N, C-alpha and C positions, 0 to 999 in steps of 0.2 A: 771875627769868627769866634763863636762861643766854643768852650771846651767840649761840649757835647757834639757839636758839628765836626770839630777837629778829630775826635775819636771815631766818629761815624765814618769820616772820610778815610782814616787810617785803616779801619776795619774793612771797609769796602775795597780798598786797594789791596789789602792782604788777601781777601777772598778771591778777587780777580786774578791775582798772581798765582794763588794756589790752584785755581781752576786751569789756568794756562799751563802750569807745570804738569799737572795731572794729564791734561789732554795731549801734550806733546811728548810725554815720557811713556805713554802707553805703547805696548808692542802689539803688532798685528797678530792676533791669535791664529790666523790662517796662513801666516807666512811660512813658507817652506813645505806646506802640505799639498798633496795632490788629491783632488776629488774625482772619483770615478763613478760612472753610472752605466747601466746596460740599456740598450735599445734593440728591439727586434728588427730583423731585416728579412725581406722576402728574397729567396734564392731560387735558382732553377730546380732545386731538389726539395723545396719546402721552405722551412724557416731556419734562420740562424740568428746570431746576435753580434753586435759590436759593443766593446767596452770603450767608452769615451772618456777622455780627460781634456778639459778646456775645449770641448766640442771637436776634438781631433781623435781619430781612431787610434786606440792603444792596442787593442786586440780585435781581430776580425775572425769570427768562427762561423763558417758557412755550413758546417756539418755537425752532427752529434758527436761530441768528443767521446773517446773510449769505445767506439763502435767501429768495427771494420767496414770499409767502403765509404761511400759518399752519401750517407743517409741524412737528410735534413730533419728538423723537428716537424711534427705534424701541425702544431699551432704556434702562433706568436707568443701565447702565454707560456707554453712549454719552454720555448727558447729563452724567454725572460726569466723563468724560474732558475734555469741553469746559469744564465748570465749574471743574475743577482748573487748566486752562490759563488761564482768566480770573483765578483766584486768584494763580497764578504771575506773571502779567503785572502785576497790581496791586501785588504784593509787590516787584516789580522796578522800580516806578515807571514802568511802561509803560502805554500806553492799553489798556484791556481789550477792544478791538474784535476780533471774530472774523470772518474772511473765508472765502470759499469755498475759498481755497487752504489755510487752516488745517484746514477740515473734510476736504478731500481728503487732506491729509497725515496726518490721523488715521484715514483709511480709512472715513470716514462717507458719502462721496458715491460711489454706485455708478453706473457708466456703463452 
């Protein structure tokens, strides 16, 4: 074995060991995180939304929050707008409460 082949073999071995160490020492960047998303649901009173995590229901909202009574959203898009706001608030470590002011700012309350 020539000196050049010997150093090439040592270099290749060191490269493979470095790759293996890097690969096995990586931490999963998603470990410990919860991913949420909103989906619209049809209800007897119109539309609502579910907030899902790992495809399991985390929050089920069948009525417009912040409104007295059992009034559903008029469209699936309206329900998703509010559901996505809830997801955004939870992701930002805020309370997921929706108020009449929130609904008004989204254009969901007609005067």
